[in-house]
Structures are given as structure tokens and as C-alpha cells.
C-alpha positions in Angstrom: 17.7 -4.8 26.0 16.1 -8.2 25.9 18.1 -10.9 27.6 17.9 -14.5 26.5 20.5 -16.6 28.4 22.5 -13.4 29.0 22.4 -12.5 25.3 21.1 -9.0 24.2 19.2 -9.3 20.8 19.1 -6.0 19.1 18.6 -4.6 15.6 20.9 -1.9 14.0 20.9 -1.1 10.3 24.2 0.7 10.3 27.1 1.3 12.5 30.3 -0.1 14.0 30.6 -3.0 16.6 33.8 -3.5 18.5 33.9 -6.7 20.3 36.3 -7.2 23.3 36.7 -10.0 25.7 35.2 -7.9 28.5 32.7 -5.8 26.7 31.0 -4.8 23.3 31.1 -1.2 22.0 28.4 -0.3 19.5 28.5 3.1 17.6 25.2 3.7 15.7 22.7 6.4 15.2 19.8 4.1 16.1 19.4 0.8 18.0 16.3 -1.2 18.4 15.4 -3.9 21.0 14.2 -7.1 19.2 11.0 -7.1 21.3 10.0 -3.6 20.1 10.2 -4.4 16.5 6.6 -4.4 15.0 6.7 -7.4 12.8 3.7 -6.3 10.7 5.3 -3.1 10.0 8.5 -4.8 8.9 6.6 -7.2 6.7 4.7 -4.2 5.1 8.2 -2.6 4.5 9.4 -5.8 2.9 6.3 -6.0 0.5 6.9 -2.3 -0.4 10.6 -2.8 -1.1 9.8 -5.9 -3.3 7.1 -4.0 -5.2 9.7 -1.3 -5.9 12.3 -3.7 -7.1 10.0 -5.5 -9.5 8.5 -2.3 -10.8 9.1 -1.4 -14.3 9.3 2.3 -13.4 12.7 3.5 -14.5 12.6 6.3 -11.9 12.7 3.7 -9.1 16.1 3.7 -7.1 16.9 0.0 -7.2 19.8 0.3 -4.7 17.6 2.1 -2.2 15.0 -0.6 -2.6 17.5 -3.4 -2.0 18.8 -1.6 1.1 15.2 -1.3 2.3 14.5 -4.9 1.6 17.6 -6.1 3.5 16.6 -3.8 6.4 13.1 -5.2 6.6 14.3 -8.9 6.4 16.9 -8.3 9.0 14.4 -6.6 11.3 12.0 -9.7 10.8 14.8 -12.1 11.4 15.6 -10.8 14.9 11.9 -10.0 15.9 10.3 -12.6 18.4 6.9 -11.5 17.1 7.1 -13.3 13.8 3.8 -13.7 11.9 
């Protein structure tokens, strides 16, 4: 984990976080250190999601595209390697 002033900055797209005074418990299938996030890859994912959302193709799953867009934006938000 990356530590900034004793704060770990991580990304998780789903899961449960239980915060106690003495510890934090995270239950998630996947966790990513903020320094390991590839900002270019996240930006590309954001563009793909936006293209799907604004597509006129009726077969596009809009909910899935919105979820992908939110995930890409969240990854970009925590990444220290912003472009």
C-alpha cells in the first residue's frame, strides 16, 4: 500500500469496508494500490465508456457503460499518475 502521512490510498470497485477505531477491515475481490493504476489505461476506459453511453446502438447496455465510466473516473481520481 502507498502511505502518505500514514494514509493508504487504494482503489476498490466493490466490496465492504468496516471501519473501527483501531483498524479497518476490507472485504473485496480486488484491491489496487493507487501507485499501480495505469492512468492512460483508465483514461482509455473512460473514453470507451463515454462512447458506449452516447452511441445510438440500441444493443448497448447503458447501465454497464455507466458503471464502467464511474469505475474509470474513480481510478483516475485516486491515481497519482494523472495525465
